[in-house]
C-alpha positions, 0 to 999 in steps of 0.5 A: 411331952404334950405334943405326944399327948395330943398326937396319942390323942388325935390319932385315937379318935380318928381311928375310932371316928374312921372305924365306926364309919366303916370298912366300905368307907376306907376302900371305896374312897370318892371324890367327896371323901378325899375332900373330907379326909383332906379337910380332917388333916387340916381341923387336926392340924392346928390340934396336934401344934397348937402354937409350936411350928417349930421342925422339931415338934414336927419331927416329934409328931410324925415320930409319934404318930408312926410309932403308934402306928408300929406299936398297933401292928406289934399288938396285932399280930402278937394278938390276933383278937386285938386285930379283929377290934381294930380293923374289924372281920369279914363278913360274907354278903351272898350265900348261895346266889341270894344276897344277905340283906340284913348283913349287907344293909348294916354294912351299907353295901348294895347289890350294884356294889357286889355285882360290880366287884362280881364283873370286875373279878370274873365278868359275873353279871348275876347274883346267881353265878356268884357262890359267896360274896365276902366283905374283907376287914379292908373294904374291898368285896371278894367274890366267890363264883359258883362253879359251872354245871357240867 
């Protein structure tokens, strides 16, 4: 039973930490971020297993962690507002070619991040070519180009 409680506690703490870290952290993982995740996983592993390194305990932990994940997905499906709290909501970063500075700053997204997404997705080179840029709940930047003038 203590393994299950430790798994729930670790899952909850990591969920809160990564939620606080923000959307962009999870979507655009750098080498530094990957190394950090590996170190976190090693540090957390000790908290999960305590002194029980048995296969049974490992399987119990995996089942518990996957079970928590399934439970949260069911709760998000049944209660959309719970999903919004857990995953966040899309945020508009650019409106009619103008960057919304205070929103972008809060989300730790800069002009180059937006223009990079615009170039990759639509070949847009300038902010004026963007009708809307949206930071999605998963951390990806969606670009809606301006309509060409006729």
